[in-house]
C-alpha positions in Angstrom: 87.1 35.0 128.7 88.2 32.7 131.4 90.0 34.2 134.4 92.3 32.2 136.6 92.8 34.2 139.8 96.2 34.1 141.4 97.3 35.4 144.8 100.6 34.9 146.6 100.7 31.3 147.9 98.7 29.7 145.1 99.4 26.1 144.2 101.4 26.4 141.0 100.4 23.2 139.2 96.7 23.8 140.0 96.8 27.1 138.2 99.3 26.4 135.3 97.9 23.0 134.2 94.4 24.4 133.5 95.7 27.5 131.8 97.9 25.4 129.6 95.2 22.9 128.7 92.6 25.6 128.0 95.0 27.5 125.7 95.8 24.3 123.8 92.0 24.0 123.3 91.9 27.5 121.9 90.1 29.0 124.9 90.9 32.6 125.7 92.2 32.5 129.3 94.0 35.0 131.4 95.9 34.7 134.7 94.7 37.6 136.9 96.8 38.6 139.9 96.4 41.2 142.7 99.9 42.2 141.5 101.4 41.6 138.1 103.9 39.1 139.7 102.7 36.6 142.2 104.7 33.8 143.9 103.3 30.4 144.4 103.4 28.2 147.5 106.7 26.6 146.3 108.5 29.8 145.4 107.7 29.9 141.7 107.1 33.4 140.5 104.5 33.9 137.8 103.9 37.0 135.7 100.1 37.4 135.4 98.6 38.3 132.1 96.6 41.1 133.7 96.3 42.8 137.1 92.7 43.8 136.5 89.7 42.0 135.0 86.7 43.0 133.0 83.9 41.4 134.9 81.5 41.9 132.0 83.8 39.8 129.7 84.2 37.0 132.1 82.4 33.7 131.3 84.3 31.5 133.7 86.5 31.5 136.7 89.2 29.1 138.0 90.4 29.3 141.6 93.6 27.3 142.5 94.2 26.1 146.0 97.2 26.5 148.2 97.6 29.0 151.1 96.7 31.8 148.6 93.1 30.7 148.5 92.6 32.7 151.7 93.6 35.9 149.9 91.2 35.0 147.0 88.3 34.4 149.4 88.9 37.9 150.8 89.2 39.7 147.5 86.2 41.9 146.5 87.3 41.5 142.8 87.0 37.7 143.1 83.7 38.0 144.9 82.2 40.4 142.3 83.5 38.2 139.4 82.1 35.1 141.0 78.7 36.7 141.5 78.6 38.0 137.9 79.6 34.7 136.4 77.2 32.7 138.6 74.4 35.0 137.6 75.1 34.3 133.9 75.4 30.6 134.5 79.1 30.6 133.6 81.8 28.1 134.7 82.8 28.2 138.4 85.9 25.9 138.9 88.0 25.4 142.0 90.6 22.9 143.1 92.1 21.8 146.4 91.2 24.2 149.2 89.5 26.7 146.8 86.2 24.9 146.6 85.7 26.2 150.1 85.4 29.7 148.6 82.5 28.5 146.5 80.9 26.8 149.5 81.3 29.7 151.8 79.8 32.1 149.2 76.8 29.9 148.5 77.6 28.5 145.0 77.6 24.9 146.0 74.0 24.7 147.2 72.5 21.5 145.9 75.7 20.6 144.0 78.0 17.6 144.3 81.6 18.7 145.0 85.0 17.6 146.1 88.0 19.3 147.8 91.3 18.8 149.6 90.7 16.5 152.6 89.9 18.5 155.7 88.0 21.2 153.9 84.8 19.2 153.5 82.9 21.2 156.2 83.5 24.4 154.1 81.5 23.0 151.2 78.3 24.5 152.5 75.2 23.1 150.8 77.1 20.5 148.8 77.0 16.8 148.7 80.6 15.9 149.2 82.0 13.3 146.8 85.3 11.5 147.3 86.6 11.8 143.7 89.5 13.5 142.0 87.2 15.8 139.9 83.5 16.4 140.1 81.4 18.4 137.5 77.9 19.3 138.5 76.2 21.7 136.1 78.4 24.8 135.8 80.5 23.9 138.9 83.8 21.9 138.6 85.7 21.0 141.7 88.8 19.0 142.2 90.6 17.4 145.1 94.2 18.4 144.9 97.4 19.0 142.9 97.4 15.4 141.7 94.1 16.0 139.9 95.3 19.2 138.1 95.4 17.7 134.6 92.1 15.9 135.0 90.7 19.2 136.4 92.0 21.2 133.4 90.5 18.7 131.0 87.2 18.8 132.8 87.2 22.6 132.2 88.1 22.1 128.5 85.2 19.6 128.2 82.8 21.9 129.9 83.7 24.8 127.6 84.5 23.0 124.3 83.0 19.6 124.5 84.3 16.0 125.1 85.8 15.7 121.6 88.0 18.7 122.2 89.0 17.5 125.7 89.9 14.1 124.2 91.9 15.8 121.5 93.9 17.8 124.1 94.4 14.7 126.2 95.8 12.9 123.2 98.1 15.8 122.4 99.7 15.6 125.9 99.7 11.7 126.0 97.3 11.7 129.0 95.8 8.3 129.5 
């Protein structure tokens, strides 16, 4: 089970694009919110699939950016889930400002990573790369909303392989 954590102020496209692409690939993914309804940074309300998560069932996490990333960083549920998934070697994916959460909690040590410009100093232990999306082992990071589809496809590739990622890219006419 892949969990996409949402808090009020999340960047909508950074959350919805990966959810959509993963579901197209047949991956079981759930949007998890502190409340059942959360509102993104541009006023789009989203009904989450669940308000609670089963940490033992979680094999990967996606953290969108936007001002809501600060609430995710403070959440004990997110912290516990990150720790459990990291211990099992599962996927840790974050986009925009959210890679700062991975950096501040020690998950980027020795990894290459990218983030929204201005957050580079929060990628503690990482080699910062100026690229739209960076995959290093089980960690996937992306720069910003403009990289949302590429980020989602990188998550599909990590979980399902390049062939499935290419198939999904073709379905959506992504060049």
